[in-house]
N, C-alpha and C positions, 0 to 999 in steps of 0.2 A: 218184509226184511228191513231189518235194523241197517242203518247206514251211520257207520262211524268214521270220524275224521280224526287221525292218529298224527300230532306233529311229531316227527323225529327228529326233527333239525340238530337238536342237541347232541344227539348220537355221534361220536368221534371215536371215544375209546372207552376201556373199562366197563363197568355195570352197565351204561347207557347201550352200548353198543349190543352186548351180551344178550341186553333185552329185547332189542328189535330182532336180533338174529333169531331169537327162539319164541317169539310172541308172533311174528308176521307168517311163519307157516301155518302155525294152530289157527289164526285167524283166515286165512285161505282154506282153509279146508271145512270152513263152517260154512252150509247152506244156508242157515237162516241169516250169515250177516253181510252186509258188503262194505270195505274198508278202502277209505281213501289214505295214503300216506305220504306226508309231505319228508323228503330226506335230503342230503346233499348230494349233489351230482356224483362226487366219487363215492358214496357207498349206494349209488341204486344199484350197478354192476352186482352187487352181492345177491341180488334177489332174482328170482326167475319171474315168468308172466303167468298170472293166473285171471278168470274171467271175475274173481270175487275182491280184486285187492289191485287197486292203479294208483299209480305213484307221481307225483309233481316234484320234479327236481327243482331245486334253488342252489344258486351257488353260495359256497360259505364263506368266501374270502372276505376278509376284514376283521374276523374275530368275532368275540362275544357279543359287543357293542352293535356290530352290522347285524348279525343274526337277530339281536332283541328288535332293532328297526325293523326288518323283514318280519318278524312274527308281531310287531303290533299293528303294522302299518299294511302289510299286504294279507295275512291270514283270513283276519275277517271276511272280505271279499271272496277270498279263496273258498271259504267255508260256504256260504253263501251258493255262489255257484255249483258246487258240490251237491247241494240240498241234503248234508248230514245230519245226522238228530241229534249227534252227540259229539263234542270235541275232548280228546283224551290227551292233554299236554303233558310229555313224557319226560320233558327235561329240567325239571324243578322249577321252571317260571310259566306263570299262567298267562293267558291274554286277558286284558284288561277289561275289555267290554266284549264277551264272545258273544256272538249272536245266536248262540243254541248253548245249553248246559254242558258244563265243561267239568271233566275229572282230571285233577292235578295228581300227577306220580311224582312224588318228592324223595329223592335218594340220595342227597347229597349232606353227607354228616359233616363236612368240613364247616358250615354255618355255625354249628352249635357246639362245637368241639373247642373246650379249653385249652386242652392239650396242642392243638394246631396254631393257636394263636400265640401260645407261649413258645413254642418250638420256631415260629416266624420270627420271635422278637430275640430269641437266642440266635438266630442266623442273621440278624439284622436286614432282613426281608420287608422291609417296613412298607415299601409299594405294593407288595403282595397281599399286606395286611388288609391295607387301606381298601385295596381291590375287593378282597373277599369280603369285608365289611358292606361295602356298597351291595355288591351281590345278595348277600345276606338279606338286607334290608329290602330288596326287590324278591327274594324269596319269601321274606314273611308275609309280604304285602298279596304276594302272590296264593296265599294260602286263604286271603281273605278274599282276593278277586274269585277263585274257585267255588263252585257249587259243593265240591267234595273234594279232600285232598286222601292219596292213598301211600302208606309207606310200605316198604317192602319186610319190615317186621315189627315186633309189637315195639322191641325196646327202640327202634328209632321212631315211633310213632308215639311213644311216650316222651321222648327227648321233643320232637315237635309241639306235643301238645302244652308242655312246661315253658318252651319258647314264646308261642303265640297266642296261647290261651283258647286257640280253637280245637274242635274235635279232629280227632286224625285217624282213619281205619287202616288197620294191616292187612295185607293179603301177601304173604309169602310170594317171594320169586321161585320159580320153579326148575325143575332139570328133566331132560327126556334123555333117558338112557340109549335108546337105540339109535338117535340123532347124534349124540356124543360121540358115541363108538363106531358109527357107521362106515368112516372114510378108511379104506385100508391102504390108502397111498403112503408109501413109506417116506421116514424124515428123510431131509435134506443129506446127503450124504458128509457134508460137513459137521452135521449137528449130529448123526448117529456116530461118525468116528469119535466124540466128544463122550459120548455113554459107551463105546468100546473100550476106550482108553481107561475109564472108571471103575471095570470089572473087579470087583473085591472089594470095593470102598464102600463106606458107610455115605450112602447117594440121597441127598437132601434137595428139596424141589420147593421155590417158592415162584408164584406165579404172578406177576406183576410188572407194568413197565415202571420207570422209576420215578417216584414222587417223596415228599416227604413225612406224609402221613402213614407211609406203609413201614416207616421206623426200619428202613433197612440198616441204619447203626448199630441198633440194639441184636440184630439177628448176626451182622457180621461179627460183633464182640464176642458173641459167644461160640463164635466157630475154633478159633485156638484153645478155647477152653474144654471145647469138646474134643477136637484131636489130642489133647495132654490126656484126659480120661482114657480114649480107646488106644494110647500108645501106637503100636505100629500099624493099626489099621487106618490108611488113609480116610480122610471125611471131603468130600466134595460136595460142594453148596453149587446147586443149579440155578441160574436166574436167567427168566425170559425176557431179559434187558439188556443193556450197557450202559454203563457208569460215565458216559458221555451225555453231556447235556443236549447237544444236538440230536440225538438218537430218541430221545423222548418225546411224548406230548406234551404242552402245557411250557411254562417257563421256571421248571424246576431245575437249580442248579448242582450238578452230580460230581463236580470236580471236586469236593470237599471229602464226600463219601469215597471217590475214586483213591483219593491221597490215604484215606483210613486203613483200606484196603491193604495199601503198601508199608503203612506203619507198623500194622499188625503182621507183617509179614506171612501173609494167606493167600498172595497172588497165584499159588497153587492148588489152593483148596476152593477157590470161587471161580467158576465155569460160566462165564458172560456168554450165553446162545444169542442174544438178541432176541427180535421179535418173531415169535413162533406162529403161524397161522392157526385161527381157532380151530380149525378142522383138523389138525393133527397134535392137538393138545393132551389128545389121550395117550399118545405114545411116550411122552414125557413122565405122565403120571405112573403107569407101565414101569418104565425104566429106572422107577427111584424106591428108596427105603420107606422114607417118611415126609410128610407135608408139614411145614413150617409157617407160619406167619406172626410176625411181631407187631401188626399195626395197631394203631392207637385210636384210630376214627374209623369206623365201616358202618354201613347202613343195611347191609345182608352179606357179602362176601360170597358169590359163586364158586370161588376156587375151592372152597372147603368142603362143598356137596361134590363137586367133580371128584375132588381126592378120595372122598368116602366111597365115593360110587366106583371107583377104580381099585379100593382095597387097599389105600395107603392109611396107616395110623397119623393123626391131625395130631400136632403140638401147636396151642394158639393163645395168643393173648389173652388176658382175662377181661375180655369187654364182653358187657351182656348181649350183646349182639352174636357174640361168638358161641357164647353158651346157650343161647336161644337156636342157634343152628345146629350145632354139634351136640347138645346136651351131654350124655355121658359116654359119647363115642371121642371123645379128646380130651388131651391132657394140657393144662391151663398153667400159664406163669403170671408173674408181676411184667406189665407189658414194659416196663425202661429196665428189666433187671439181667443183663445177658448172662448173671449167675444161675439163676433160676431158668433161663431158657436151658444153658447147656446141661444142667441136671435131668431136664427132662428127657430130651435128644439122647442122652446119654443111657438112660435107663431104659429106652427103646431100644437102642443099638446092642444092648447087652441083655436084653432078656426077650427071646423069641416068644415065649409063652406070652408076654403084653402084648405083645406086638401081633400075634393071632388074636386075642381077645378083643382087641381094638380094630383090626379089620373085620371082625364078624359083626363088633357093634355099629362099624361105620356102615358098612355095606346094608345093613338094616335101617339105620337111619335115614339113608339116601333115598330111600324108597318114601320117606315121608313127603317128598317135595316134587312135584308136576306142573310142569308148565301147562298141561290141560287142564288140570285143575285150577290153576292161576286163570287163565282164560276165562272158565266156566264162572269162576267167583267175581270176575272183572266185568263180564256181562250182566251178570243179576243185578250188579250193583249199579250197571248203566242203564237196564230196564226198568230199575226203580226210580233213578232219576228223572228219566222221560216220563213216568208215570204223578212223578211228584217234584216236577220243576218248580222252581221258585223256593223250596226248602232249602236252607243252608246246608246242614249236613245230615246223610241219610245212614241208617244202620243196615243194610240190606242184610240178605240172608247169607253172612261170609260164613 
């Protein structure tokens, strides 16, 4: 039986957390694999107990620097004591001296995004820029330390290869339809009331906590333009966050974006739901008319697949990653153009036939993503790595 050591300490929000929530149950179902997972104490309670997955809880206080110290100092001993065969580092940073072959899962597109660094300069976020470059330096070195690096999309794998000069493999993240739609628990009454109050409106959904790279500003500037096009039909944009700095993970300051909402006069158009538990997200998709993302940096974008699987037409910024994930099942716009975004949204609002066609295309496209297939490909890579330990990059049957 193969024994994996999965380092999940970096998972706290966004794609990293989604990854662990979906991959760990599939590993638990495997009778040929035993898994040891390191997670924060706060995250441990999300997972049940199984004979084939054991957890090591470590406190995550102290931020990224403390976590990095924990990983580099503590993990080698934990890995040796667990007698694991392979280390999977799931948080962009590799263990420098891993006692076993190591697969690095790299998914942070900010380190390679010129748009992100330009955005930080425009916002005068110089400290964040320096911190991101420092982390980027470590992420680049990590790709050299690991025996193999895996990206969640071909587009991001190409970015990493150009950035590092190292071979990077791509294994798409997945989607589990049964698991995603399983929970029948209703939405909290406060949130359900906000949707009930928007009956008859053109309901637009964007799933994300607040940060800079999801480009909230372009999306918000498009809302009054769409409202003008739709005349008497109200437009409602539902956000799964609140535009308050203290309500979101990370150090992103939301005050300027909140002020933009007031300046545009769209306070009644923007519905700030706050954080919605992952197992209830499917209710949001089903309650809206379209899904929109204006992000200028992504490595996969799970909500796009969730939206397509829910039957929502998708409008996405023109990132290569978005094209790769959605293909012909989405409409695309110039990533910093609220006018182009508003035009695409208005066309969907005014054309039932276009919406139906996109719904059908999206439902079909969402079937191309599977967490089960992701785990199968990852394990094939791991098996190849254990057989050829010492080679820098493997081209397993992916």
